N, C-alpha and C positions, 0 to 999 in steps of 0.2 A: 735683780736677776743678774746672774753672772753672764758676761758677754762671752760668746764663743770666740776662740782665737781665729784670726784670719790666716789664711794660707792660700798659696796659689792654687787655682783649680786644677785638679788632675785631669788629664785627658780622659774623655768618655770612651770606655771600651766599645768596640764595635758590637752591634746587636747581632747575636747569633741568628742564623737563618731559622725560620720557623720549620718545624718538622713537616714533611709533606703530608697533605691531606689525602684521605681516601679518594680514589678516582683521579689521581694526578699521574704525571709521568707516562710511562709506557702503557699503563692500564687505560689512561684517559685517551691516548691516541689509538689504542687497539680496539677499544670497545665499539666505536661506531663501525669500524671495518668488519668486526665480527658479526654485528647485527645485520649489516648489508649482505655479508656472505651467507648468513643463515637464510635471508629472504631470497637470495639467488637460488639456493637449493629448493626452497619452498616453491618458487616460481617455476623452476624446471620440472618439478614433480607435478605441480598443478596443471602445467601446460599440457601434459599428457592426457589428463582426465577432464579438463574443463570443457573441451569440445564435445565430449561424449554425453553431456547433460541433455542436449536436445534429442538424443536418441532414446532417452528413458522417460521423457515427459509423458504424463497420463492426461489425455484429453477426451476420454470417453464420457458418456452422459453420467455414469455413476460417480465419476470423479468430481462432479459439481453438484450432486444431489444430497439431500439429507440422508445420513447414514441409516436411520431407523424408519424412514417413511415407507408407506406401502408401495409407492411408485418405484422406489429403489429396490425393494424386495422383488417386485415384478420383473424389473430389468435383470436382476441376478438369476431369477428362475428361468427367464427366457434364454439366458446365456448357456444354461445347462440342458436345455431342450434340444431335440434333433435339429441340426443346422446351426445351433448356438444362437447368440443374439442376432438381431436383424437390423438392417439399414432400411428404415421406413421412408419411402419416397412417395411423392405425388407428381406424376407426369402431367403437364399442363399443355394442352393444344388450343391455340386461340387464333382466330382471324376476325379482324374488326368488322368486315363486311358479312360475316356469317360463314360457317364451315361448309365447304363444298363436298360433293360426293368423293372427289379425289382426296380431299382432306380426311374424310372418315375412313376411306380405304387405307390411307397411310397410317392412321391411328391404329387400326386393327393389325396392320402389318408390323408396325413397331412394337405393339404389345406382344404379338406372337414371337417376334424375334427376341424380345427381352426374356420371355419365359424360356426360350431355348438356350439362351446364352448364360443365364444366371439361375442358381437354385433359389426357388421362391418358397417362402413359408407362409402359413396362415391362409387366408382366403385367396382364391385365384384372382389374378388381376382382371378387372372388368371395367368397361367404360361407363362413366356417369356423365350424361349430357346436361348442360345448363338449359334453362327454359328459353333463353334468348337465342339459342342456336349458334352462338358465336364461340362457345368454350366447351371443351370436354376434358375431363380429368380421369386419370387411371391411378388409383392407389395401389402400391406394390411394396411388399416387404421382402428384401433380398437377404438370404441367410448369411450368417457371419462366415461360413465356410467359403464364400466367394472371395474373401480377401479383406483387407483393411477397408473400413468405410470410405475413407477419402479416395482410395484407388477405385472402389466400386462406383462412386459418384462420378468420377472423371470418365470411367469407361462408359457408363450409361449416357452421359452427356455427349461423348464422342459418337456413340452409336446412333443416338437420336438425331444428331446433326446431319447424318448421311441420308440422302434420298428423300428428304422432306420436300413437299411442293413449295414453289416460290410464294412468298407472302405469308406462309403459315409460321406462327411463332410457336416454338417448342421449348419448354423450360422444365427444369427438374427442381422441384421444391420439396416441401415436407420437412419433418424433423431431421432426417438424414442429410438432406441438401443444406439446411441451415447450419448444422454442426460442421459439415465439411467446409462451408464458406467461412465459418468462424475460425476453424483451425488453419485455413489458408491465410487468413488475415494475420493471425498470431505468428505463423511460420515466416511470413514475408516481412515482418516488422522487427524481428530480433536484431538484425544488423543495423537497420536505419534507426531504431530506437536507441541503441547503444551509441551510435555516432552522433545523433541529435543531442542526447543527454551530455555526452562529452563536450560537444561543441558549445552548448549553452554554458556549462560550467567553466570552460576555458575562457569564453568571452567575459563572463562576470569576474573571473579571477584577474584577468588583465586590467579590467576597469577598476577593480578594488586595489590592486597592488601598484599599478602604474609602473610596472617593471617588465622589461622584455624577457626576463629569465625566471623570476620567482614563481610565476603561475605554473610553470612546467613541473615544478617539484610536487605540489599537492595533487595535480592532475595525474602525474605519472604514478604516484603512490596509490591513489584511489583506483587507478586502472589495475594495479597489482592486486589490490583487495578484491576487485570484481572478479578477476580470473581465479583467485584463490577460493572465493566463495562458490563459484561454479563447480570447482573440483570437489570441495567439501560436500556440496549438495549432491553431487553424483555419488560420492562415497556413501552418504547416508541413504540414498535410494537403493544402492546395491547391497549395503550391509544391514540396513534396518528397515527397509521397505517404506521409506519416506515417500509420500506422493507429492511430486512436483508437477504442476500444470503449467501451461503456457502463461496463464495469467499471473501465477505466483512467481514465475521466473522473471517476467517483465517488471513486476513491482519490486522484486529483490534488486534488480539492476538500478532502478530509480532510487531506491532506499540507500544503496551503497554510495552512489554519487552524491546524493543530497546530504545525508547524515555525515558521511566521511569528510566531505568538504567543509561542513560546519565545524567539525572537530579540528580540522586543519586551520581554519580561520581563527578560532579561539586560541589555539596553541601558538601560532605564528605571531598573533597580536601580542600575547604576553611575552614571548621570546624577544620580540623587537624592543619591548619596554625594558626587559632585563639587560639587554645589550648596552643600554645607556648607563646602567649602574655597575656593570661587570665587564672587565676587560676580556675575560676568557669566554669564548662562545660555549665551551663545554659546561662551564659553571653556570652561565646564563640559561642554558637549556635545562640543566638540572633544576634550577630554581623555578623556571617556568613550568616544568612538569610537576614539581611539588605543589605549586600554587593552583594550577588549573586541573591537575590530575583528578582530584575528588569530584569536581564538577563534571568533567568529561566522562568519568567512570559511571557516576550516578545517572548522567544523561543517557548513556548507552544502556545501562541497566533498566531504566524505566521503559525504553523502547522494547528491549528484549522481553521484559516481564509482560508488557502490554500485548506483544505479539504472541507470546506463549499462552496467554489467557484465551486466545482463540482456539486452543486445543479443546476447550470445554464446549465449543460450538458443535452442533449436530450437523450443520451444513458442511459437506466435504470440501467445498471450494474455500470456505473460511478457515476450517481447521487445518487444511493443508498449507494455507498461506502463512500461518504463524511460524512454524519451524523454518521455512525457507527464508522468510524475512529476518528471523533471529540469526540465522547463519550469516546473512549479509552484514548485519550490524556488528556481530562479533569480529568478523574479518576486517571490517572497516576500522573498528576500535584498535585491533591489534596492529594494523599497519600504521595508523596515524599516531600511535603512542610509542612505536619502536622504530620503524623504518623511516618515517618522516623526520623525527629528531636526529637520527643518525646522519641522514643526507644533509640536513641543514647545518649540523655542526661541522661536517667536513667541508662544506662550501664556505662557511664563515660569513662574515659581514657582507662580503661582496655580492652575495646572492640578492641583496636588497637594492642593488644599483638601479637607478641613480639616487634613490632616497635612502642612503646608507645611514643607519643609526650610529652616531658617534659616541664613544665612551665618554661619559661626563656631560653629554649634551642634554639640553633641557627639552623635554617634550612640550608640545603645545598644550597649554592649560589655560583655563579661564576664558577662552574665546570660542570654545566649541559649541555647536548647536545643541548637543545633548546636555551640556552644562547649563545652558540657558533654559532648556526645557525642565531640567531638574530644579532650577531656582523657581520657575513658574509653578511647578507642581507643589513644592514645599511652601511657597508663599500663599497659594490658594488651593489647598488640597480638597476642600469640600466641593468647590466648583468643578475642579478637574475630575474628581471621582464621579460626581453626579452626571456630568456631561458624557463621560466615556461609558458609564453604565447605561445611560439613556440611548446612546448610539448603538451599543451592542444589543440591547433589548429590542430596539426598533427593528433592527435587521432580522432578529430571530422571529419576528412576526410573519416573515415570508414563508415560514414552514407550512402555514396553512394553504399556500399556493403550490405546494409540491404536486407534481402529476401523479396519477395512479400507477398501479403496477405495470411494468413494461410487458408488452405482448411480444410473442415470438417474431411477428412480422416487423416489429419496430426496433429490433436489437442492433441494427446497423445504421450508420449515418450515410453510407453509400447505398447502392442498389445492386447487390449481387443477384444472381439468377434466382436464388431461393426467395428473396424479398420480392422481386418482380413477379414470380409465380404466385406468391401469397396475395399480392394486391389484385391480380387478375381473378383469383378464386374468390376473394372477398366481394368483388363487384359482381361476379357471375353467379355466386351462390349466397346471396344475402340471407342471413338468419339461419343458415344450415351449416352443419359441420363438414369440414373437408378432410378431417383426420380422425382416425379411429381411437377410441378409448379401449384399452386392453384389460380384460378381466381374466385372471388365472385362478382356477379352483382345483382341488383334488379331483382326480379323474373319476373316482367313485361317486362324486357329488355333481358331476358336470351337467347331467340332465336337469336336475332340480335347480341348479344355479342358472341355467339358460332360461328356464321358465320364469324365474324370478327377475332376470334381467329384462326379458321382453315385456314384463308387466310393470316395469319402472317408468314413471312419468318422465318425459323428456327424451326417450329412446326412440329413434326413427327406425333402425333396423339392426340386425345382428348377423354375424357369420361365424361358423365354427373355425377354429384354428388348429394349431398343432397339439399333439399329445405326446408326452414323454416325461420320464423321470417322476411319474406319479402325478403329473399336473396336466391339465387341459386348458387351452387358450380360447377365449371368445373375443371376437372383434365387435365392438359396439359403436354405432354411429349415432351421436345425439342429434337432436333437431336444432340445437342452438349453435351459434357461431363459435369457433375455437377461442379459448381464453376469455370468453364472456362470462359475466356473473351467472347467467342462466346455465351455461355449460358446467360451471363449477358446482352449481346446485345439483345438477344431474349426477355428477361424479359422487357427491356426498350421498345422494339417494341410492346410487349403485352400491356404494360401500355398505350402507345399512341393509340393503336388500340381500346382498351376498354374504354378509357376516355369518348368518347361521350355517352356511355351507363352507365356512372358512375360506371365503374368496378374498382375493386381493385385487385392487383396481390400480392400474398404472397407465402408461402412455404419456405423451408429451404434455397434454393439458393437465393431467394429474400431477406430473412432475413439477410444473410451474405452480400449481396450487399448493403442493407440499412445500416447495421452496419458500413461498411467501409465508406460510404458517410457521415453518421452522425458523425463518429469519426473525420473526417476532419473538419466538421462544428463546432464541440465542441471545437477543439483545437483553432480555430480562436476566440472563445468567452471566454473560460475559461483561456487560457494562459495570455491574458492581465489583466484579473481580478486578477489572482494570483500575477502577477508582481506588480500591483498597490497596492494590500493589503499588501504584504510583504514590499514594499518600505515605505508605510505610517507608518507601525508599527516600522520599523527600524528608521525612521526619528524621531518618538516620543521618542524612547529610547535614541538614540545617539544625539538628538538635533542638527542635521546636515542634509544637503542635499547631500553633496559630499560623505560622508562615506556610507550612504545607497545605493547610486547609484553604488559605487564601489562593495559593497557586492552583490547587486542584479545582476549586470552584471557578477560577478564571478560565481554565482550559475547557471545562464543560460549557461555560458560557460562549466561548469562541466556537465550539462545535455547533451549538444551537444557532448562532448568528451565521455561520458558514452555510449550514443547511438552508437557513432563511434566504440567503443570497441565491442559493441554488434554485429555490422556489421562484424567485423573481427572474431568473435567467433561463432555466431549462426549457419551459414552454414558450413564454413570450418572446425571448430573444434568440435562443438556439433552435427552437422548433422541435425539441425532443418530445415524443408523445408518451413517455412513461418513465418510471424510475425503477431500477433494479431493486428488488426487495432486500438484497444484502448490502446496499449502499450505506444506510445509516450506521450499521454496526462497524463496517470497515473504516469509514471516515472517522467514526468516534475513536477507534483504536489508534489510528494514525495521528489525528489531531491532538488527542490527549497525550499520547506517549511522546510524539515529536514536539508538540507545542510547548510542553512543560520544560523542554531543553532550555529555552530562552529565559524562562523563569528561574531555572537553576543557575544559569550564568549570572543573572542579575542579582538574585538573592544571596548566592554564595559570596559574591564580591561585597555585597552590602554587609553580610555577616563578618567578613574579613575586616572591613573598616570598623565595624562595631567592636570587634575584639581589640583592635588597635586603640580604641578609646574614643572614636569619633561620636559626636552627638547624632541622634537618629536622622535628623534632616540633613546634616552635613554628610552623613554616610550615604544617603539617597543621592544627593547631588554628585558626590565623588563617584559612586557606582555607576550612575547613568552616564557620566562623562567618560568613564573608563570602558564601559561595555556597550554603550549605545551604538557606536559605529560598527563594532564587530557583530553585534546582534542584528543590526540592520542588514549588513552584508550577508550574514548567514541566512537570514529570513528570505532575502531576495533569491539567493542561490537555491534554497530548498523549494521555494515556491516555483521557481523557473524549472527545476528538474521535474517536479510533479506536473507542471503544465505541459510537458512533453507528451504525457499520456493523452492529452486532448487531440493530438494529431492522429490517433488510432481510429479507424472507422467503426468502432464499437461503442454503443451508447454508454454501456457500463463504465468503460475506461474514460470516456469524455467526462461523464458526470463525476467520477472519482477524482480525476485530475483537477477539474474545476473547483470542486468543494475544498479539497485539501490545499490547493494553491492559494485560493482566496482566504481560507481560514488561517494559513500561515502568515500571510501579509497582514491580516487583521490582528493577529496575535502580536506580530512584530511591531507594528506602528501605532496601535491603539492600546492594546491590553498591557504589554510589557513597558510601553513608554509612558502611559498616562494612568491607566486603571490601577495596576499593581503598585507603582510608586505612590499614587494618591492615597490608596488604602494604607500602605505602610507608613506614610507621613502622619495620617490620623491616628494610627495605632501606636506610633512611637516605639518605645522599648517593649511594649506589650506584644509586638509582632514576634518576639523571640520567646514568649511564654511557653511552657512554665519554667524553662531552665535558664533563660536569659542569655545575653551575650554582651560583652563589653568589659570595662575595667571598673574595679572598685576605686574608692578614693585614694588608696595607697598605691595604685598603679598595677596591682596584680590582676591576673586574668580572673574574670568572674566565674568562669566555668571550670570545673575540675577536669584536669587533663588537657586543657587548651593552652597551648604555648602562644605567647604574644608573637605576632607576626612581625618580622623585621621590617622596619621602615627604611627603605633604601634612601640614601642621600641623593638629593637632586642638585 
């Protein structure tokens, strides 16, 4: 071979600078400022309308009732009758030593004064004495024309407080009193609930980031999302007739803070990792968004889809909650994927002080708790899987200990006037009804209907009511106690007896019976819809059928276990005497839609490692090590935000907050940490069936259209 001639090496020409990439220079500097400017405009506009949401909330009885139930139809017919709907009250007069002559004179005087001060509908107020001589009650229905129910109840209570004899207890109860007390509770907790939620999130963010500055960024952004969502909800109420109740507004606030903070935790965690591999914060954020964006988007989509499935519910309180919650999630997603990145990029690395991620620095690997857990799971997957399944299954057995349907007198954890009045009546009139069941029939058939009502077993007495709009009203007093199984049987017999006359049976007890029946029907419809929607979204993200099936089954198991824990706590520990019939459905939607988030974060990272070519068990260890800490932080934040609901003096909110908070913690520290990784370790590559994930022997991506993920140098 001929040797090449030697010559002095020529100087190497300088390497020309690389052409600027998209998103560099002025554009790169201007984009974050443009995003912030846009949000400033949004915040300025939303600030005008957010405060108006409280003025358009709907908290009437029909806003919480089944849309198609007889009791709801009765309530609407009553609203169209002369005087409109009514505020049904029961005035309770009680003296422990027995009512005196002066007491009885005061009762009559108060009753006459009430009739003179307020328009009364239905039967004229009359005194009913208890056999023990210590209690008297006066049922009264005040026409809607007297004013808002809450204002009417306040005026009645003020009037009764004047001129009563010393030692005589005078209380206002009944359905109208209970509803006024409930609305007062919701109205008084809006501000404290928001402050408590923000305080809990702030504390947990400080503990998570150990930085005096960083926690302010996600907290401020989630506050912007909360204000924006209130404005959007107000716009939907005014523009499209969306029904927003106090309950749905409270839950929307908790959702925004919980889910929004979760998205922030995931994004900031990945951004911090990318800062070690990329000198430019802008490029690091772009990479972080590209990597976690699909997971966050799918996470939000599952929650929105699950909430929108509530539109299929017949119960108005459930169907109205769906759109309100979805608005909150969309606003949280928008803020956390645009405003949060823009602020973080402008602040640069110094926002992480004192734990600033250095470019080229080595992250802590190999010594983390979740890496050790991952190694344990992959070393003994059968033991881990069986143990975690046994724990979840054992907790689910507590479902059998759940209390029965919540009665009206047990809806508060405190003792407002309506509850105190109900307890006195329960003791004074054992086994007898203290509130009327309302029957409305076409006026032409009123006489025949009243005859049929009087002949119905379980009816103690009847009284004619209003007539108007082609309908007549009959007040029926059953012999059984309110909300008892015997009274519910009487209501069913009344419906059968008046059906030939086209009668409808309503009233508070009928409303609660219809709510329980409809809640069962709604579960049978909404639960499959939620499961189907979540499964399809997971399949689209993970490009698999086995992994979505695993995650969906795991979230359903968590729901069952969380309800089981509720059965062990509600009565024996918390002293709650019943369960709201809508609780199982609402907790299912929240736990499945929110709980699957952590499965998304874990499995999406696991799939990313598989596409890089990692072996299945190695992918599990790496994914747990990378996401375990952030999932734990996110789970604690979400559980803590929902636990704020337990501070509200309403049994429904206490039960909902308890079940969701405990379910999220169970999902975070048992299911996502042990059960799902254990199952994935046993399935191996089959977890990505039928499409697969990973590399072929030649190093190409196995899936069509899947680009190999860049492995950052460490």
